[in-house]
C-alpha positions as CSV (number, residue, x, y, z in Angstrom):
1,M,0.0,0.0,0.0
2,T,2.9,2.4,0.8
3,S,4.4,1.8,-2.7
4,R,1.1,2.9,-4.3
5,F,1.7,6.3,-2.8
6,V,5.4,6.5,-3.1
7,V,5.7,6.1,-6.9
8,P,3.1,8.8,-7.7
9,A,4.7,11.1,-5.1
10,L,8.2,10.6,-6.7
11,A,6.7,11.2,-10.1
12,C,5.3,14.5,-8.8
13,V,8.6,15.5,-7.3
14,A,10.4,14.7,-10.5
15,I,8.0,16.7,-12.6
16,A,8.3,19.6,-10.3
17,A,12.1,19.4,-10.4
18,C,12.0,19.5,-14.2
19,E,9.7,22.5,-14.2
20,S,11.6,24.4,-11.6
21,G,14.9,24.7,-13.7
22,P,13.4,26.5,-16.7
23,R,11.1,28.5,-14.4
24,R,14.1,29.6,-12.3
25,E,16.0,30.5,-15.5
26,A,13.1,32.4,-16.9
27,S,12.7,34.3,-13.7
28,S,16.4,35.3,-13.6
29,I,16.2,36.5,-17.3
30,V,13.1,38.5,-16.5
31,I,14.7,40.1,-13.4
32,A,17.9,40.8,-15.3
33,V,16.0,42.6,-18.1
34,E,14.0,44.6,-15.5
35,R,17.2,45.6,-13.8
36,F,18.6,46.8,-17.1
37,R,15.6,48.9,-17.8
38,Q,15.5,50.4,-14.3
39,A,19.2,51.1,-14.1
40,D,20.6,54.6,-14.7
41,N,22.7,55.1,-17.8
42,A,25.9,54.6,-15.9
43,S,24.8,51.3,-14.6
44,R,23.3,49.8,-17.7
45,P,26.5,48.4,-19.2
46,S,27.0,46.2,-16.1
47,A,23.3,45.3,-16.1
48,A,23.7,44.1,-19.7
49,E,26.7,42.0,-18.6
50,A,24.6,40.4,-15.9
51,L,22.0,39.5,-18.5
52,R,24.8,38.0,-20.7
53,A,26.0,35.9,-17.6
54,A,22.5,34.6,-16.8
55,A,22.4,30.8,-17.3
56,C,19.9,29.2,-19.7
57,S,19.4,25.6,-20.8
58,D,15.8,25.8,-21.9
59,T,15.4,26.7,-25.5
60,E,12.6,29.3,-24.9
61,V,14.6,30.9,-22.1
62,C,17.8,31.1,-24.2
63,E,15.9,32.6,-27.1
64,A,14.4,35.3,-24.8
65,R,17.8,36.0,-23.3
66,D,19.4,36.3,-26.8
67,A,16.5,38.6,-28.0
68,C,17.0,40.8,-25.0
69,L,20.8,40.8,-25.5
70,A,20.2,42.1,-29.0
71,F,18.5,45.1,-27.3
72,T,20.7,45.6,-24.3
73,E,24.2,45.1,-25.7
74,P,24.1,47.8,-28.4
75,T,22.4,50.1,-25.9
76,A,25.2,49.4,-23.4
77,R,27.9,50.0,-26.0
78,A,26.3,53.2,-27.0
79,L,26.2,54.4,-23.4
80,R,29.9,53.6,-23.0
81,L,30.7,55.6,-26.1
82,K,28.5,58.5,-24.9
83,H,30.4,58.5,-21.6
84,D,33.7,58.5,-23.5
85,V,32.5,61.5,-25.6
86,E,31.4,63.4,-22.4
87,A,34.8,62.7,-20.8
88,G,36.6,64.0,-23.9
89,L,34.5,67.1,-24.0
90,R,35.3,67.7,-20.3
91,D,39.0,67.2,-21.0
92,M,38.8,69.7,-23.9
93,E,37.1,72.3,-21.7
94,S,39.7,71.8,-18.9
95,G,42.5,72.0,-21.4
96,A,43.7,68.5,-20.8
97,L,42.8,67.6,-24.4
98,A,43.8,69.8,-27.3
99,A,40.9,70.6,-29.6
100,D,43.1,69.8,-32.7
101,S,44.2,66.4,-31.3
102,G,43.2,63.1,-33.0
103,A,41.2,62.1,-29.9
104,A,39.2,65.4,-30.0
105,R,38.6,65.1,-33.7
106,A,37.2,61.5,-33.2
107,L,34.6,62.7,-30.7
108,P,31.9,63.5,-33.3
109,Q,32.3,60.1,-35.0
110,K,32.0,58.4,-31.6
111,L,28.8,60.2,-30.9
112,E,27.4,59.2,-34.3
113,Q,28.4,55.6,-33.6
114,A,26.6,55.8,-30.2
115,E,23.5,57.2,-31.8
116,A,23.5,54.3,-34.4
117,M,23.9,51.8,-31.6
118,L,21.1,53.3,-29.6
119,L,18.8,53.1,-32.7
120,E,19.9,49.5,-33.2
121,G,19.0,48.6,-29.6
122,Q,15.7,50.4,-29.8
123,S,14.8,48.5,-33.0
124,R,15.2,45.2,-31.1
125,L,13.3,46.2,-28.0
126,G,10.0,44.9,-29.3
127,A,11.3,41.4,-29.8
128,C,12.7,41.4,-26.3
129,D,9.4,42.6,-24.9
130,D,7.6,39.8,-26.8
131,R,9.9,37.1,-25.5
132,I,9.8,38.4,-21.9
133,L,6.0,38.5,-22.0
134,A,5.9,34.9,-23.3
135,L,8.2,33.8,-20.5
136,K,6.0,35.5,-17.9
137,R,2.9,33.8,-19.3
138,R,4.4,30.4,-19.6
139,H,6.0,30.3,-16.2
140,R,3.4,32.5,-14.4
141,L,6.0,35.1,-13.4
């Protein structure tokens, strides 16, 4: 009589264990994306790295992470470039960087690159949103 209950109980535990891995991964991806969105511009590059480091073994979770990386990584690169441009401008204003130097002349191009990367990231935001919403629905997050 005990074995009649043990086998179904073990099956339930095994099913729960299988479900908990992808759900846990999905939750970590959703949280990482939310942290990226809530972060200030200075913190977004490290938040993008945290998303990149998030583990995934479930196909749907990995696809969501990759879709969101396509949004977060260009955005993070753009913010780093923007920070470099701001630092260069401060250096020019303080006299630490000559206005006719190669580094100073490269600032407008860096700013253009940053703008292009921001647009690239924004163009991929919808796909990220769709995948995150699907994870939330599937895993009831």
